[in-house]
GULO-961517 format. One record per residue (C-alpha): residue in one letter; residue number from 1; x, y, z. Coordinates in steps of 0.05 Angstrom, whole numbers. Example, Ala and Ser with C-alpha at 12.3 -4.5 7.8 and 13.67 -1.06 7.14 Angstrom:
residues 2
<zavex><marza>A</marza><paro>1</paro><east>246</east><north>-90</north><up>156</up></zavex>
<zavex><marza>S</marza><paro>2</paro><east>273</east><north>-21</north><up>143</up></zavex>
***
This chain:
residues 190
<zavex><marza>M</marza><paro>1</paro><east>0</east><north>0</north><up>0</up></zavex>
<zavex><marza>W</marza><paro>2</paro><east>54</east><north>51</north><up>20</up></zavex>
<zavex><marza>R</marza><paro>3</paro><east>108</east><north>23</north><up>-26</up></zavex>
<zavex><marza>N</marza><paro>4</paro><east>108</east><north>23</north><up>-102</up></zavex>
<zavex><marza>S</marza><paro>5</paro><east>95</east><north>-43</north><up>-136</up></zavex>
<zavex><marza>K</marza><paro>6</paro><east>114</east><north>-65</north><up>-205</up></zavex>
<zavex><marza>Q</marza><paro>7</paro><east>46</east><north>-42</north><up>-231</up></zavex>
<zavex><marza>H</marza><paro>8</paro><east>24</east><north>14</north><up>-184</up></zavex>
<zavex><marza>F</marza><paro>9</paro><east>50</east><north>75</north><up>-147</up></zavex>
<zavex><marza>G</marza><paro>10</paro><east>46</east><north>69</north><up>-71</up></zavex>
<zavex><marza>L</marza><paro>11</paro><east>9</east><north>117</north><up>-27</up></zavex>
<zavex><marza>L</marza><paro>12</paro><east>73</east><north>152</north><up>-3</up></zavex>
<zavex><marza>T</marza><paro>13</paro><east>96</east><north>166</north><up>-75</up></zavex>
<zavex><marza>I</marza><paro>14</paro><east>27</east><north>192</north><up>-94</up></zavex>
<zavex><marza>M</marza><paro>15</paro><east>22</east><north>237</north><up>-33</up></zavex>
<zavex><marza>I</marza><paro>16</paro><east>92</east><north>266</north><up>-43</up></zavex>
<zavex><marza>H</marza><paro>17</paro><east>79</east><north>277</north><up>-118</up></zavex>
<zavex><marza>W</marza><paro>18</paro><east>15</east><north>317</north><up>-108</up></zavex>
<zavex><marza>L</marza><paro>19</paro><east>40</east><north>354</north><up>-46</up></zavex>
<zavex><marza>M</marza><paro>20</paro><east>102</east><north>376</north><up>-85</up></zavex>
<zavex><marza>A</marza><paro>21</paro><east>60</east><north>397</north><up>-145</up></zavex>
<zavex><marza>L</marza><paro>22</paro><east>16</east><north>440</north><up>-100</up></zavex>
<zavex><marza>A</marza><paro>23</paro><east>76</east><north>470</north><up>-64</up></zavex>
<zavex><marza>I</marza><paro>24</paro><east>112</east><north>485</north><up>-129</up></zavex>
<zavex><marza>Y</marza><paro>25</paro><east>53</east><north>521</north><up>-161</up></zavex>
<zavex><marza>G</marza><paro>26</paro><east>37</east><north>556</north><up>-95</up></zavex>
<zavex><marza>M</marza><paro>27</paro><east>110</east><north>579</north><up>-89</up></zavex>
<zavex><marza>F</marza><paro>28</paro><east>110</east><north>603</north><up>-161</up></zavex>
<zavex><marza>A</marza><paro>29</paro><east>47</east><north>645</north><up>-149</up></zavex>
<zavex><marza>L</marza><paro>30</paro><east>75</east><north>671</north><up>-83</up></zavex>
<zavex><marza>G</marza><paro>31</paro><east>141</east><north>689</north><up>-116</up></zavex>
<zavex><marza>L</marza><paro>32</paro><east>108</east><north>728</north><up>-172</up></zavex>
<zavex><marza>W</marza><paro>33</paro><east>63</east><north>764</north><up>-122</up></zavex>
<zavex><marza>M</marza><paro>34</paro><east>116</east><north>782</north><up>-71</up></zavex>
<zavex><marza>V</marza><paro>35</paro><east>165</east><north>813</north><up>-121</up></zavex>
<zavex><marza>G</marza><paro>36</paro><east>113</east><north>866</north><up>-135</up></zavex>
<zavex><marza>L</marza><paro>37</paro><east>104</east><north>886</north><up>-63</up></zavex>
<zavex><marza>G</marza><paro>38</paro><east>125</east><north>955</north><up>-40</up></zavex>
<zavex><marza>Y</marza><paro>39</paro><east>168</east><north>967</north><up>21</up></zavex>
<zavex><marza>Y</marza><paro>40</paro><east>109</east><north>992</north><up>62</up></zavex>
<zavex><marza>D</marza><paro>41</paro><east>63</east><north>935</north><up>44</up></zavex>
<zavex><marza>G</marza><paro>42</paro><east>45</east><north>892</north><up>104</up></zavex>
<zavex><marza>W</marza><paro>43</paro><east>70</east><north>828</north><up>69</up></zavex>
<zavex><marza>Y</marza><paro>44</paro><east>137</east><north>858</north><up>45</up></zavex>
<zavex><marza>H</marza><paro>45</paro><east>177</east><north>822</north><up>99</up></zavex>
<zavex><marza>S</marza><paro>46</paro><east>133</east><north>763</north><up>116</up></zavex>
<zavex><marza>A</marza><paro>47</paro><east>120</east><north>737</north><up>45</up></zavex>
<zavex><marza>P</marza><paro>48</paro><east>194</east><north>724</north><up>31</up></zavex>
<zavex><marza>E</marza><paro>49</paro><east>201</east><north>689</north><up>98</up></zavex>
<zavex><marza>I</marza><paro>50</paro><east>143</east><north>643</north><up>81</up></zavex>
<zavex><marza>H</marza><paro>51</paro><east>173</east><north>631</north><up>12</up></zavex>
<zavex><marza>K</marza><paro>52</paro><east>241</east><north>613</north><up>42</up></zavex>
<zavex><marza>G</marza><paro>53</paro><east>211</east><north>568</north><up>95</up></zavex>
<zavex><marza>I</marza><paro>54</paro><east>169</east><north>530</north><up>45</up></zavex>
<zavex><marza>G</marza><paro>55</paro><east>229</east><north>526</north><up>-2</up></zavex>
<zavex><marza>I</marza><paro>56</paro><east>271</east><north>492</north><up>52</up></zavex>
<zavex><marza>L</marza><paro>57</paro><east>215</east><north>443</north><up>67</up></zavex>
<zavex><marza>L</marza><paro>58</paro><east>207</east><north>430</north><up>-7</up></zavex>
<zavex><marza>F</marza><paro>59</paro><east>281</east><north>416</north><up>-12</up></zavex>
<zavex><marza>A</marza><paro>60</paro><east>275</east><north>365</north><up>45</up></zavex>
<zavex><marza>T</marza><paro>61</paro><east>215</east><north>334</north><up>10</up></zavex>
<zavex><marza>L</marza><paro>62</paro><east>254</east><north>329</north><up>-55</up></zavex>
<zavex><marza>L</marza><paro>63</paro><east>310</east><north>292</north><up>-19</up></zavex>
<zavex><marza>L</marza><paro>64</paro><east>258</east><north>246</north><up>12</up></zavex>
<zavex><marza>R</marza><paro>65</paro><east>227</east><north>234</north><up>-56</up></zavex>
<zavex><marza>L</marza><paro>66</paro><east>293</east><north>218</north><up>-88</up></zavex>
<zavex><marza>G</marza><paro>67</paro><east>312</east><north>172</north><up>-31</up></zavex>
<zavex><marza>W</marza><paro>68</paro><east>244</east><north>138</north><up>-35</up></zavex>
<zavex><marza>R</marza><paro>69</paro><east>255</east><north>125</north><up>-110</up></zavex>
<zavex><marza>V</marza><paro>70</paro><east>317</east><north>85</north><up>-90</up></zavex>
<zavex><marza>I</marza><paro>71</paro><east>282</east><north>47</north><up>-34</up></zavex>
<zavex><marza>S</marza><paro>72</paro><east>216</east><north>37</north><up>-72</up></zavex>
<zavex><marza>P</marza><paro>73</paro><east>228</east><north>43</north><up>-147</up></zavex>
<zavex><marza>P</marza><paro>74</paro><east>171</east><north>68</north><up>-190</up></zavex>
<zavex><marza>P</marza><paro>75</paro><east>127</east><north>19</north><up>-228</up></zavex>
<zavex><marza>A</marza><paro>76</paro><east>151</east><north>-8</north><up>-294</up></zavex>
<zavex><marza>P</marza><paro>77</paro><east>130</east><north>31</north><up>-356</up></zavex>
<zavex><marza>L</marza><paro>78</paro><east>67</east><north>4</north><up>-389</up></zavex>
<zavex><marza>S</marza><paro>79</paro><east>82</east><north>-50</north><up>-439</up></zavex>
<zavex><marza>H</marza><paro>80</paro><east>52</east><north>-13</north><up>-499</up></zavex>
<zavex><marza>Y</marza><paro>81</paro><east>98</east><north>48</north><up>-490</up></zavex>
<zavex><marza>S</marza><paro>82</paro><east>144</east><north>56</north><up>-549</up></zavex>
<zavex><marza>P</marza><paro>83</paro><east>219</east><north>64</north><up>-538</up></zavex>
<zavex><marza>L</marza><paro>84</paro><east>211</east><north>138</north><up>-554</up></zavex>
<zavex><marza>I</marza><paro>85</paro><east>158</east><north>148</north><up>-501</up></zavex>
<zavex><marza>R</marza><paro>86</paro><east>200</east><north>110</north><up>-450</up></zavex>
<zavex><marza>R</marza><paro>87</paro><east>262</east><north>153</north><up>-465</up></zavex>
<zavex><marza>S</marza><paro>88</paro><east>220</east><north>217</north><up>-466</up></zavex>
<zavex><marza>A</marza><paro>89</paro><east>190</east><north>201</north><up>-398</up></zavex>
<zavex><marza>T</marza><paro>90</paro><east>259</east><north>186</north><up>-369</up></zavex>
<zavex><marza>V</marza><paro>91</paro><east>288</east><north>252</north><up>-396</up></zavex>
<zavex><marza>A</marza><paro>92</paro><east>226</east><north>292</north><up>-374</up></zavex>
<zavex><marza>H</marza><paro>93</paro><east>229</east><north>264</north><up>-303</up></zavex>
<zavex><marza>G</marza><paro>94</paro><east>304</east><north>276</north><up>-299</up></zavex>
<zavex><marza>L</marza><paro>95</paro><east>294</east><north>348</north><up>-322</up></zavex>
<zavex><marza>L</marza><paro>96</paro><east>238</east><north>360</north><up>-272</up></zavex>
<zavex><marza>Y</marza><paro>97</paro><east>281</east><north>335</north><up>-215</up></zavex>
<zavex><marza>G</marza><paro>98</paro><east>344</east><north>371</north><up>-239</up></zavex>
<zavex><marza>V</marza><paro>99</paro><east>310</east><north>438</north><up>-252</up></zavex>
<zavex><marza>L</marza><paro>100</paro><east>274</east><north>435</north><up>-184</up></zavex>
<zavex><marza>L</marza><paro>101</paro><east>340</east><north>420</north><up>-149</up></zavex>
<zavex><marza>L</marza><paro>102</paro><east>375</east><north>478</north><up>-183</up></zavex>
<zavex><marza>L</marza><paro>103</paro><east>316</east><north>523</north><up>-169</up></zavex>
<zavex><marza>L</marza><paro>104</paro><east>319</east><north>506</north><up>-94</up></zavex>
<zavex><marza>V</marza><paro>105</paro><east>394</east><north>515</north><up>-91</up></zavex>
<zavex><marza>S</marza><paro>106</paro><east>389</east><north>583</north><up>-126</up></zavex>
<zavex><marza>G</marza><paro>107</paro><east>336</east><north>604</north><up>-76</up></zavex>
<zavex><marza>Y</marza><paro>108</paro><east>382</east><north>584</north><up>-20</up></zavex>
<zavex><marza>L</marza><paro>109</paro><east>438</east><north>625</north><up>-50</up></zavex>
<zavex><marza>I</marza><paro>110</paro><east>393</east><north>686</north><up>-56</up></zavex>
<zavex><marza>S</marza><paro>111</paro><east>370</east><north>678</north><up>16</up></zavex>
<zavex><marza>T</marza><paro>112</paro><east>439</east><north>668</north><up>46</up></zavex>
<zavex><marza>A</marza><paro>113</paro><east>478</east><north>719</north><up>4</up></zavex>
<zavex><marza>D</marza><paro>114</paro><east>481</east><north>766</north><up>65</up></zavex>
<zavex><marza>G</marza><paro>115</paro><east>510</east><north>711</north><up>108</up></zavex>
<zavex><marza>K</marza><paro>116</paro><east>447</east><north>701</north><up>150</up></zavex>
<zavex><marza>A</marza><paro>117</paro><east>416</east><north>634</north><up>164</up></zavex>
<zavex><marza>I</marza><paro>118</paro><east>346</east><north>617</north><up>138</up></zavex>
<zavex><marza>S</marza><paro>119</paro><east>295</east><north>609</north><up>193</up></zavex>
<zavex><marza>V</marza><paro>120</paro><east>243</east><north>556</north><up>176</up></zavex>
<zavex><marza>F</marza><paro>121</paro><east>181</east><north>582</north><up>212</up></zavex>
<zavex><marza>G</marza><paro>122</paro><east>220</east><north>587</north><up>276</up></zavex>
<zavex><marza>W</marza><paro>123</paro><east>227</east><north>511</north><up>279</up></zavex>
<zavex><marza>F</marza><paro>124</paro><east>300</east><north>509</north><up>258</up></zavex>
<zavex><marza>E</marza><paro>125</paro><east>352</east><north>547</north><up>219</up></zavex>
<zavex><marza>V</marza><paro>126</paro><east>392</east><north>529</north><up>157</up></zavex>
<zavex><marza>P</marza><paro>127</paro><east>460</east><north>563</north><up>160</up></zavex>
<zavex><marza>A</marza><paro>128</paro><east>491</east><north>604</north><up>105</up></zavex>
<zavex><marza>L</marza><paro>129</paro><east>546</east><north>560</north><up>77</up></zavex>
<zavex><marza>V</marza><paro>130</paro><east>564</east><north>605</north><up>18</up></zavex>
<zavex><marza>S</marza><paro>131</paro><east>556</east><north>680</north><up>23</up></zavex>
<zavex><marza>G</marza><paro>132</paro><east>585</east><north>746</north><up>2</up></zavex>
<zavex><marza>A</marza><paro>133</paro><east>608</east><north>720</north><up>-65</up></zavex>
<zavex><marza>G</marza><paro>134</paro><east>604</east><north>785</north><up>-103</up></zavex>
<zavex><marza>E</marza><paro>135</paro><east>537</east><north>790</north><up>-138</up></zavex>
<zavex><marza>Q</marza><paro>136</paro><east>513</east><north>723</north><up>-110</up></zavex>
<zavex><marza>A</marza><paro>137</paro><east>442</east><north>747</north><up>-97</up></zavex>
<zavex><marza>D</marza><paro>138</paro><east>434</east><north>781</north><up>-165</up></zavex>
<zavex><marza>L</marza><paro>139</paro><east>461</east><north>722</north><up>-205</up></zavex>
<zavex><marza>A</marza><paro>140</paro><east>423</east><north>671</north><up>-164</up></zavex>
<zavex><marza>G</marza><paro>141</paro><east>360</east><north>714</north><up>-169</up></zavex>
<zavex><marza>D</marza><paro>142</paro><east>363</east><north>716</north><up>-245</up></zavex>
<zavex><marza>L</marza><paro>143</paro><east>376</east><north>641</north><up>-247</up></zavex>
<zavex><marza>H</marza><paro>144</paro><east>319</east><north>629</north><up>-197</up></zavex>
<zavex><marza>L</marza><paro>145</paro><east>270</east><north>667</north><up>-241</up></zavex>
<zavex><marza>W</marza><paro>146</paro><east>287</east><north>629</north><up>-305</up></zavex>
<zavex><marza>L</marza><paro>147</paro><east>288</east><north>562</north><up>-269</up></zavex>
<zavex><marza>A</marza><paro>148</paro><east>220</east><north>576</north><up>-238</up></zavex>
<zavex><marza>W</marza><paro>149</paro><east>190</east><north>591</north><up>-306</up></zavex>
<zavex><marza>G</marza><paro>150</paro><east>225</east><north>530</north><up>-335</up></zavex>
<zavex><marza>L</marza><paro>151</paro><east>198</east><north>485</north><up>-281</up></zavex>
<zavex><marza>V</marza><paro>152</paro><east>127</east><north>510</north><up>-290</up></zavex>
<zavex><marza>L</marza><paro>153</paro><east>131</east><north>499</north><up>-365</up></zavex>
<zavex><marza>L</marza><paro>154</paro><east>162</east><north>430</north><up>-357</up></zavex>
<zavex><marza>S</marza><paro>155</paro><east>109</east><north>410</north><up>-306</up></zavex>
<zavex><marza>A</marza><paro>156</paro><east>54</east><north>436</north><up>-352</up></zavex>
<zavex><marza>L</marza><paro>157</paro><east>81</east><north>392</north><up>-408</up></zavex>
<zavex><marza>H</marza><paro>158</paro><east>85</east><north>334</north><up>-358</up></zavex>
<zavex><marza>A</marza><paro>159</paro><east>11</east><north>345</north><up>-341</up></zavex>
<zavex><marza>L</marza><paro>160</paro><east>-8</east><north>350</north><up>-415</up></zavex>
<zavex><marza>A</marza><paro>161</paro><east>28</east><north>285</north><up>-428</up></zavex>
<zavex><marza>A</marza><paro>162</paro><east>-11</east><north>252</north><up>-372</up></zavex>
<zavex><marza>L</marza><paro>163</paro><east>-77</east><north>279</north><up>-400</up></zavex>
<zavex><marza>K</marza><paro>164</paro><east>-57</east><north>254</north><up>-469</up></zavex>
<zavex><marza>H</marza><paro>165</paro><east>-46</east><north>185</north><up>-441</up></zavex>
<zavex><marza>H</marza><paro>166</paro><east>-113</east><north>188</north><up>-406</up></zavex>
<zavex><marza>F</marza><paro>167</paro><east>-158</east><north>218</north><up>-460</up></zavex>
<zavex><marza>V</marza><paro>168</paro><east>-123</east><north>200</north><up>-525</up></zavex>
<zavex><marza>D</marza><paro>169</paro><east>-86</east><north>135</north><up>-511</up></zavex>
<zavex><marza>R</marza><paro>170</paro><east>-139</east><north>114</north><up>-459</up></zavex>
<zavex><marza>D</marza><paro>171</paro><east>-87</east><north>79</north><up>-416</up></zavex>
<zavex><marza>V</marza><paro>172</paro><east>-78</east><north>79</north><up>-340</up></zavex>
<zavex><marza>T</marza><paro>173</paro><east>-17</east><north>124</north><up>-336</up></zavex>
<zavex><marza>L</marza><paro>174</paro><east>-54</east><north>180</north><up>-301</up></zavex>
<zavex><marza>K</marza><paro>175</paro><east>-98</east><north>133</north><up>-260</up></zavex>
<zavex><marza>R</marza><paro>176</paro><east>-35</east><north>101</north><up>-230</up></zavex>
<zavex><marza>M</marza><paro>177</paro><east>-14</east><north>169</north><up>-202</up></zavex>
<zavex><marza>L</marza><paro>178</paro><east>-84</east><north>181</north><up>-176</up></zavex>
<zavex><marza>G</marza><paro>179</paro><east>-82</east><north>117</north><up>-135</up></zavex>
<zavex><marza>Y</marza><paro>180</paro><east>-128</east><north>72</north><up>-175</up></zavex>
<zavex><marza>R</marza><paro>181</paro><east>-113</east><north>-2</north><up>-166</up></zavex>
<zavex><marza>I</marza><paro>182</paro><east>-130</east><north>-27</north><up>-235</up></zavex>
<zavex><marza>P</marza><paro>183</paro><east>-110</east><north>-97</north><up>-255</up></zavex>
<zavex><marza>L</marza><paro>184</paro><east>-64</east><north>-89</north><up>-314</up></zavex>
<zavex><marza>T</marza><paro>185</paro><east>-72</east><north>-128</north><up>-379</up></zavex>
<zavex><marza>S</marza><paro>186</paro><east>-29</east><north>-131</north><up>-440</up></zavex>
<zavex><marza>E</marza><paro>187</paro><east>-80</east><north>-92</north><up>-482</up></zavex>
<zavex><marza>K</marza><paro>188</paro><east>-57</east><north>-21</north><up>-466</up></zavex>
<zavex><marza>E</marza><paro>189</paro><east>-63</east><north>-37</north><up>-392</up></zavex>
<zavex><marza>K</marza><paro>190</paro><east>-135</east><north>-14</north><up>-391</up></zavex>
***
């Protein structure tokens, strides 16, 4: 139930997937909103602190997810997938993980450029390991912006591919990530 099987995603993988998706899109919206705030706006100081705290928790969740993939590998691709679809899915997932990791690291570099630790909702602090490296905040900020847009676009393509599998190919690709326990058959695993 919690672990992935050869045919289905486990409950932990499904929960982490959707939690991360919500957090990423929420963080994207928060980031776009907070950069437009003026100094005297009530959220000017608290919105970035929320953004940083969620970013650190998202980084921890990403590490958990990657570790869980090793402990509980994802289900095998559906048998009707062509070699191109299998390779495309592997590349797309690798890009999603890689861009998210770089996005989180760039956010950390922005937040610690002044040498101060990041407080995660007062629960704990993440120290500044690299700081004061010239224009660290500016360079990391530019990178962070482009990576955020890249991640949103990649994840939108990921979602469109899942919808294509569901509505055009009529296979169980999307249903597996929604937690359906469908017995798989060789005929498109309907």
